C-alpha positions as CSV (number, residue, x, y, z in Angstrom):
1,M,-8.7,46.4,-70.0
2,A,-11.4,45.5,-72.2
3,L,-12.3,41.7,-71.9
4,P,-15.0,39.6,-74.4
5,A,-18.4,39.4,-72.7
6,A,-18.1,35.0,-72.5
7,R,-15.3,35.9,-69.4
8,F,-18.0,36.8,-67.5
9,A,-20.1,33.9,-68.3
10,P,-17.2,31.0,-68.9
11,E,-18.7,27.6,-69.8
12,P,-19.2,25.9,-66.7
13,Q,-16.8,23.4,-65.2
14,P,-17.1,21.0,-62.3
15,V,-15.3,20.9,-59.3
16,P,-12.4,19.2,-59.6
17,F,-11.9,16.0,-57.3
18,S,-10.2,12.5,-56.3
19,G,-13.1,10.9,-55.4
20,D,-12.8,8.4,-51.8
21,P,-14.1,4.9,-53.2
22,A,-14.5,4.3,-49.6
23,A,-17.1,6.9,-48.7
24,A,-20.2,5.9,-47.6
25,L,-23.8,7.7,-48.5
26,P,-27.0,7.4,-46.8
27,A,-29.7,6.7,-49.5
28,T,-31.9,9.3,-47.0
29,A,-31.2,12.7,-45.9
30,E,-33.4,15.4,-44.0
31,V,-31.2,18.0,-45.6
32,V,-28.5,18.1,-47.8
33,V,-25.9,21.0,-47.6
34,V,-23.6,21.0,-50.7
35,G,-20.3,22.3,-50.1
36,A,-18.4,22.7,-46.9
37,G,-16.8,26.2,-46.8
38,M,-17.3,28.7,-44.4
39,V,-21.6,29.0,-46.1
40,G,-22.5,25.3,-46.2
41,A,-20.3,25.0,-42.4
42,S,-22.5,27.6,-41.2
43,A,-25.6,26.4,-42.9
44,A,-25.1,22.8,-41.5
45,L,-24.1,24.2,-37.6
46,R,-26.9,26.3,-37.4
47,L,-29.5,23.5,-38.9
48,A,-28.2,20.9,-36.2
49,Q,-28.3,23.7,-33.2
50,A,-32.2,24.1,-35.1
51,G,-32.7,20.2,-34.9
52,M,-32.2,18.9,-37.9
53,R,-29.8,16.5,-38.9
54,P,-27.8,18.0,-42.3
55,L,-26.2,15.7,-44.4
56,V,-23.2,17.8,-45.7
57,I,-21.1,16.6,-49.0
58,E,-18.0,17.6,-49.9
59,A,-16.3,17.0,-53.2
60,N,-12.9,17.6,-52.2
61,A,-11.9,18.7,-48.2
62,P,-13.8,21.1,-46.1
63,A,-12.5,24.4,-47.1
64,F,-11.3,23.3,-50.3
65,G,-12.2,26.3,-52.1
66,A,-12.4,29.8,-51.4
67,S,-12.6,29.6,-47.9
68,G,-9.3,27.8,-47.5
69,R,-7.6,30.4,-50.0
70,L,-8.5,33.7,-48.5
71,A,-6.4,35.6,-45.9
72,G,-9.0,35.6,-43.3
73,M,-9.8,39.1,-42.8
74,A,-13.4,40.1,-42.1
75,L,-14.5,43.4,-43.0
76,A,-18.0,45.4,-42.4
77,G,-17.7,47.9,-45.2
78,L,-17.3,45.3,-47.4
79,G,-14.5,47.3,-49.4
80,G,-15.0,49.6,-52.9
81,H,-19.2,47.3,-52.8
82,F,-20.2,48.9,-50.2
83,P,-21.9,52.0,-52.1
84,R,-23.6,49.7,-54.7
85,V,-24.5,47.1,-52.5
86,T,-26.1,49.2,-49.6
87,R,-28.1,50.7,-52.5
88,L,-29.5,47.2,-53.5
89,A,-30.1,46.3,-49.7
90,Q,-32.2,49.1,-48.7
91,A,-34.5,48.9,-52.5
92,S,-35.3,45.3,-51.0
93,G,-36.3,46.7,-47.7
94,A,-33.3,46.1,-45.6
95,R,-32.2,49.7,-43.4
96,S,-28.7,48.5,-44.0
97,I,-26.2,46.3,-45.3
98,L,-24.2,46.6,-42.0
99,D,-27.0,44.9,-40.5
100,Y,-26.0,41.9,-42.1
101,T,-22.1,42.2,-42.1
102,T,-21.6,43.6,-38.6
103,R,-24.0,40.5,-37.2
104,S,-21.8,38.1,-39.0
105,L,-18.9,40.2,-37.0
106,D,-20.9,39.5,-33.7
107,L,-21.5,35.5,-34.7
108,L,-17.4,35.3,-35.5
109,R,-17.0,36.8,-32.0
110,A,-19.0,34.5,-30.4
111,L,-17.9,31.5,-32.0
112,E,-14.5,31.8,-30.8
113,A,-15.7,31.7,-27.0
114,E,-18.4,29.0,-27.9
115,L,-16.4,26.4,-30.2
116,P,-14.3,24.2,-28.7
117,G,-10.5,25.1,-29.2
118,G,-11.9,28.4,-30.7
119,I,-11.6,30.0,-34.7
120,E,-8.5,32.5,-33.8
121,W,-10.8,35.5,-33.6
122,Q,-8.8,38.4,-33.6
123,G,-11.1,41.5,-32.9
124,V,-7.3,43.9,-34.3
125,G,-9.5,46.3,-36.4
126,S,-8.6,47.1,-40.2
127,V,-6.3,49.9,-41.5
128,D,-7.0,50.8,-45.4
129,L,-3.8,52.9,-46.5
130,A,-4.7,55.3,-49.4
131,L,-1.1,55.9,-50.9
132,T,-2.4,58.3,-54.1
133,Q,-4.8,61.0,-54.4
134,E,-6.9,59.2,-56.0
135,E,-6.8,56.4,-53.1
136,E,-7.4,58.6,-50.7
137,R,-10.6,60.4,-52.2
138,H,-12.0,57.1,-52.2
139,V,-10.9,56.1,-48.7
140,R,-12.4,59.6,-47.1
141,H,-15.6,59.0,-49.2
142,M,-16.1,55.4,-48.4
143,A,-15.4,56.9,-44.0
144,E,-18.2,59.1,-44.8
145,I,-21.0,56.7,-46.2
146,Q,-20.0,53.8,-43.9
147,A,-20.5,56.2,-41.0
148,A,-23.7,57.8,-41.8
149,E,-25.2,54.0,-42.4
150,G,-23.8,53.8,-38.2
151,L,-20.0,52.4,-38.7
152,A,-17.2,52.9,-36.5
153,V,-14.9,54.5,-38.9
154,E,-12.5,57.8,-39.4
155,V,-9.7,59.3,-41.4
156,V,-6.3,59.2,-39.7
157,T,-3.6,61.0,-41.4
158,S,0.1,59.7,-42.1
159,D,0.5,61.4,-38.7
160,A,-1.8,59.7,-36.8
161,L,-1.1,56.5,-38.1
162,R,2.7,55.8,-36.7
163,D,0.8,55.7,-33.6
164,L,-1.8,53.2,-35.3
165,A,0.3,51.3,-37.5
166,P,4.4,51.4,-35.9
167,G,5.3,49.2,-38.6
168,V,3.9,50.7,-41.3
169,D,6.5,53.5,-43.8
170,A,3.8,56.2,-42.7
171,T,5.9,58.4,-45.7
172,T,4.4,56.7,-48.4
173,V,0.4,57.0,-47.1
174,R,-1.0,60.1,-47.3
175,A,-4.2,59.0,-45.3
176,A,-5.8,55.9,-43.7
177,K,-9.5,54.8,-42.8
178,W,-9.3,53.3,-39.7
179,T,-12.0,50.8,-39.0
180,P,-12.2,49.2,-35.2
181,G,-14.6,46.6,-35.2
182,D,-13.1,44.6,-38.1
183,G,-11.3,41.4,-37.5
184,T,-9.7,38.6,-38.9
185,V,-10.1,34.2,-38.2
186,N,-8.4,31.4,-39.5
187,P,-10.9,30.4,-41.8
188,F,-10.0,26.6,-41.6
189,R,-10.5,26.4,-37.8
190,L,-14.3,28.2,-38.6
191,V,-14.6,25.5,-41.1
192,Y,-14.0,22.7,-39.1
193,R,-14.8,24.0,-36.1
194,S,-18.1,24.3,-37.0
195,L,-18.5,21.1,-38.8
196,E,-17.2,19.5,-35.6
197,A,-19.8,21.2,-33.5
198,A,-22.6,20.2,-36.1
199,M,-21.8,16.3,-36.0
200,Q,-21.6,17.0,-32.2
201,L,-25.5,17.5,-32.7
202,G,-26.0,14.3,-35.4
203,A,-24.8,16.2,-38.8
204,Q,-22.9,13.8,-40.8
205,V,-19.8,15.1,-43.2
206,V,-19.0,13.1,-45.9
207,T,-15.8,14.0,-48.2
208,G,-14.5,12.8,-51.6
209,V,-18.4,12.3,-53.6
210,R,-19.1,15.1,-56.0
211,V,-22.9,16.5,-56.3
212,E,-23.5,16.0,-59.6
213,E,-27.0,17.1,-60.2
214,L,-30.0,18.5,-58.0
215,L,-32.8,16.0,-58.3
216,V,-36.4,17.3,-59.3
217,R,-39.7,15.7,-59.0
218,G,-42.9,16.9,-59.0
219,G,-41.2,20.4,-59.3
220,R,-39.9,20.4,-56.2
221,A,-36.3,19.3,-54.8
222,A,-36.4,15.2,-54.4
223,G,-32.4,15.1,-53.8
224,V,-28.7,14.9,-55.3
225,R,-27.3,12.8,-57.8
226,T,-23.6,12.3,-56.9
227,S,-20.6,10.3,-58.1
228,H,-21.2,7.6,-55.6
229,G,-25.0,7.2,-56.1
230,D,-28.4,9.1,-55.5
231,V,-29.5,10.2,-52.3
232,A,-33.3,11.3,-51.3
233,A,-33.4,14.3,-49.5
234,G,-36.7,17.1,-48.0
235,S,-34.1,19.5,-48.7
236,V,-31.1,20.6,-50.4
237,L,-28.4,23.7,-50.1
238,M,-26.1,24.6,-52.6
239,A,-23.8,26.6,-51.1
240,T,-21.0,25.9,-53.6
241,N,-19.1,29.0,-54.7
242,A,-17.4,29.6,-58.2
243,W,-18.6,26.1,-59.2
244,T,-22.7,26.8,-58.8
245,P,-22.7,27.0,-62.7
246,A,-22.2,23.2,-63.5
247,L,-25.2,22.8,-61.2
248,V,-27.6,25.3,-61.7
249,P,-26.5,26.7,-65.4
250,W,-28.8,29.7,-65.5
251,V,-26.2,31.2,-62.6
252,R,-23.3,31.7,-65.2
253,Q,-24.9,35.3,-66.2
254,A,-25.0,36.2,-62.5
255,V,-21.5,34.7,-61.1
256,T,-17.9,35.3,-63.1
257,P,-14.9,32.9,-61.0
258,I,-11.9,35.1,-60.6
259,R,-8.8,33.6,-59.3
260,E,-7.2,35.3,-57.0
261,H,-3.6,34.4,-55.6
262,I,-2.1,35.0,-51.5
263,I,1.6,34.7,-50.8
264,V,2.4,33.2,-47.1
265,T,5.9,34.5,-45.3
266,E,7.8,32.8,-42.7
267,P,7.0,33.7,-39.1
268,V,8.1,37.4,-38.2
269,D,8.9,39.1,-34.7
270,L,7.4,42.4,-35.7
271,A,3.6,42.4,-34.6
272,L,1.4,44.1,-37.1
273,G,-1.4,44.6,-34.8
274,H,-4.2,44.9,-37.7
275,G,-5.8,43.8,-41.0
276,F,-4.6,46.2,-43.7
277,E,-6.0,47.1,-47.4
278,T,-4.6,49.5,-50.1
279,N,-6.1,50.5,-53.6
280,Q,-9.5,50.3,-52.8
281,C,-9.4,46.9,-50.9
282,N,-8.0,44.9,-54.1
283,E,-4.4,44.4,-51.9
284,Y,-4.9,42.8,-48.4
285,W,-2.6,41.2,-45.7
286,R,-2.9,40.6,-42.1
287,Q,-0.7,38.9,-39.4
288,M,-1.4,35.4,-38.2
289,R,-1.1,34.6,-34.5
290,T,1.7,32.3,-35.2
291,G,3.7,35.2,-36.6
292,E,3.2,34.6,-40.3
293,V,1.5,37.1,-43.1
294,L,-0.8,36.4,-45.2
295,I,-1.3,39.4,-48.3
296,G,-3.0,38.8,-51.2
297,G,-4.5,40.6,-54.8
298,Y,-2.5,41.7,-57.4
299,A,-5.3,40.4,-59.6
300,V,-4.7,43.0,-61.8
301,A,-1.4,41.6,-63.0
302,D,-3.2,38.1,-63.7
303,D,-3.8,37.2,-67.3
304,E,-7.2,39.0,-68.4
305,M,-6.9,39.2,-64.7
306,G,-8.2,36.1,-63.4
307,I,-11.4,37.2,-64.9
308,G,-13.5,33.5,-66.0
309,S,-10.8,31.1,-65.1
310,Y,-11.9,28.3,-63.5
311,S,-8.4,27.1,-63.4
312,M,-6.0,27.8,-59.8
313,T,-2.6,27.2,-61.1
314,V,-0.7,30.5,-59.7
315,R,0.4,32.8,-62.1
316,P,4.6,33.6,-61.1
317,Q,3.7,36.8,-62.4
318,V,1.6,37.8,-59.7
319,P,3.6,36.6,-56.2
320,P,6.7,38.7,-56.3
321,L,4.1,41.9,-56.2
322,L,2.5,40.9,-53.3
323,A,6.2,40.4,-51.7
324,H,7.2,43.7,-53.1
325,L,4.1,45.7,-51.1
326,L,4.6,44.0,-48.5
327,G,8.3,45.0,-47.8
328,Q,7.2,48.8,-49.3
329,L,4.8,49.6,-46.0
330,H,6.3,47.8,-43.6
331,P,10.6,48.1,-44.5
332,K,11.2,45.4,-41.6
333,L,9.8,42.8,-43.9
334,R,11.6,43.8,-47.1
335,D,13.8,40.5,-46.5
336,V,11.5,38.3,-45.0
337,R,11.1,34.6,-46.9
338,V,8.0,33.9,-48.9
339,V,6.9,30.2,-48.1
340,R,4.2,29.6,-49.6
341,T,1.7,30.6,-52.6
342,W,-1.4,29.7,-53.8
343,A,-4.3,30.9,-55.7
344,G,-8.1,30.3,-55.6
345,L,-11.4,31.1,-57.4
346,L,-13.5,34.2,-55.8
347,D,-17.2,34.2,-57.0
348,F,-18.1,37.6,-58.0
349,A,-21.5,38.1,-58.6
350,A,-22.6,40.8,-61.3
351,L,-24.1,43.3,-59.4
352,E,-21.7,42.7,-56.1
353,I,-24.7,41.4,-53.8
354,P,-24.9,37.9,-53.0
355,L,-27.4,34.9,-54.1
356,A,-29.1,33.6,-51.1
357,G,-32.5,32.0,-50.8
358,P,-34.8,29.8,-52.4
359,L,-33.7,28.4,-55.4
360,C,-35.4,29.4,-58.8
361,T,-35.3,28.3,-62.9
362,D,-34.2,30.7,-65.0
363,D,-37.4,32.3,-65.5
364,G,-37.9,33.1,-61.5
365,T,-39.7,30.1,-60.5
366,I,-39.2,28.5,-57.2
367,V,-37.8,25.4,-57.0
368,P,-39.4,24.1,-53.4
369,G,-37.5,22.6,-51.1
370,A,-34.2,24.1,-52.8
371,F,-31.6,26.6,-51.6
372,L,-28.7,28.3,-52.9
373,A,-26.1,30.1,-51.6
374,C,-23.7,31.9,-54.3
375,G,-22.1,35.0,-55.3
376,I,-20.0,36.2,-51.8
377,T,-17.7,38.4,-54.1
378,G,-14.7,38.3,-52.2
379,H,-16.1,38.9,-48.9
380,G,-16.9,35.4,-47.2
381,L,-16.2,36.1,-43.7
382,P,-19.0,39.4,-43.5
383,Y,-21.5,37.0,-45.1
384,A,-21.1,33.6,-44.6
385,P,-22.2,33.5,-40.3
386,I,-25.2,35.6,-41.1
387,L,-25.9,33.8,-44.4
388,G,-25.7,30.5,-43.0
389,L,-28.1,31.8,-40.2
390,L,-30.6,32.6,-42.2
391,L,-30.6,30.0,-44.8
392,A,-30.7,27.8,-42.1
393,E,-34.0,29.4,-40.3
394,L,-35.6,29.2,-43.8
395,I,-34.9,25.6,-44.1
396,A,-35.7,24.8,-40.6
397,D,-38.8,27.2,-40.0
398,G,-40.1,28.0,-43.3
399,A,-38.6,31.7,-43.0
400,A,-35.9,33.4,-41.8
401,R,-36.5,35.6,-38.7
402,T,-33.1,37.0,-37.4
403,L,-33.0,39.0,-40.4
404,S,-35.3,39.4,-44.1
405,L,-33.2,37.1,-46.8
406,D,-34.9,39.5,-49.5
407,P,-32.1,41.5,-50.2
408,F,-30.3,38.5,-51.3
409,D,-33.2,36.6,-53.3
410,P,-31.5,34.5,-56.4
411,R,-34.5,36.1,-58.4
412,R,-32.7,39.2,-58.9
413,Y,-30.6,37.6,-61.3
414,A,-32.8,35.1,-63.4
415,G,-33.5,35.5,-66.7
416,Q,-31.4,38.5,-67.2
417,A,-27.4,39.0,-67.9
418,H,-26.1,42.2,-66.1
419,A,-22.8,44.1,-66.8
420,P,-20.8,43.7,-63.7
421,T,-21.0,46.4,-61.7
422,W,-17.4,45.7,-59.8
423,L,-15.3,45.6,-63.3
424,A,-14.2,49.3,-63.1
425,P,-12.9,49.8,-59.1
426,F,-11.2,46.0,-59.9
427,Q,-9.1,47.4,-62.1
428,G,-5.8,49.1,-61.2
429,V,-2.7,49.7,-62.3
430,V,0.2,47.1,-62.4
431,P,3.6,48.5,-60.7
432,A,6.4,48.8,-62.6
């Protein structure tokens, strides 16, 4: 499908919200974190642990955006993005993108133990099912290059799949890529538990307030202008997902909003055991601890694949396709009831690697005191924990210590429009 260039850089829209007239903002803050999704919550926790007192400002409820509208799968291999992102990371001096994504999974495991009530981390591994000859070539190629980078991964045949995932109809599967170190998490618990722990250390979280503008004086960040007044701050981190272009206009050339759907079933007795993907990770599903199954994808069936849309309205043609796929691959779930469906916005970076680090202008000039995190490209869980940590180190100490932030330097995208490298694998075939 040919799409006009404007779909990849739509006119920016501010995040929708209903303001809370009772919300109270302080006049000043040491550091403001804009956005209470996974990245913002992770950064707030790490800033608080570093001895700072972050003020988190969220227009809606925490996890309102992509963080609360995903399936909760943590895939260190990043799906089809892996080879392209790996090349960019290595060109920026990193050893491997796996150093970042596997560290995020390590951090998730640690948070399960450290945060009161946990985050429902389940180290169940992931299974990428190849249903066609083309998909089999894809999973074998991905397994080869991921293993070369050090990821524990293997390709199993349909016979072996019967033992690995007995609930799957193996007769429909040509081969599968098994990644035992992957896992799943409850993203709401991750966000809320992180914010609660940050507040215990002195952070403040204010909801129902929309940040309207980054304040810059004398060439450096001076705070934020909000729907409820100005807040002066020494540092500002914008972790604002697909709505970032409303605050940083040049980012519209780098980050495209894409609508993605999820359906949720009633609790089922069948234990799926793992997280699953298929069709180059464009469809994905996992089971919650309480038995419900979440399955997302089929953007190819959305209006213009959902590309460039700021609408989170569910398109009626998508949920039935997701339900059919679930029943096709798990025959015992063919008659399971769907109890809820939603749509959310992913923020796809043109070159598939996120923007995270010091904020710059469209000519690449750094704005001291301002920081950016966006373009997560559908993989919040492998990115958010480590990027939150590295950005907190940068803000609190002046440099990221755990790993270099160089691969994610926003200046990679400033002042130029890149044709999206994610489009070809993003396109698929709408089921008959």
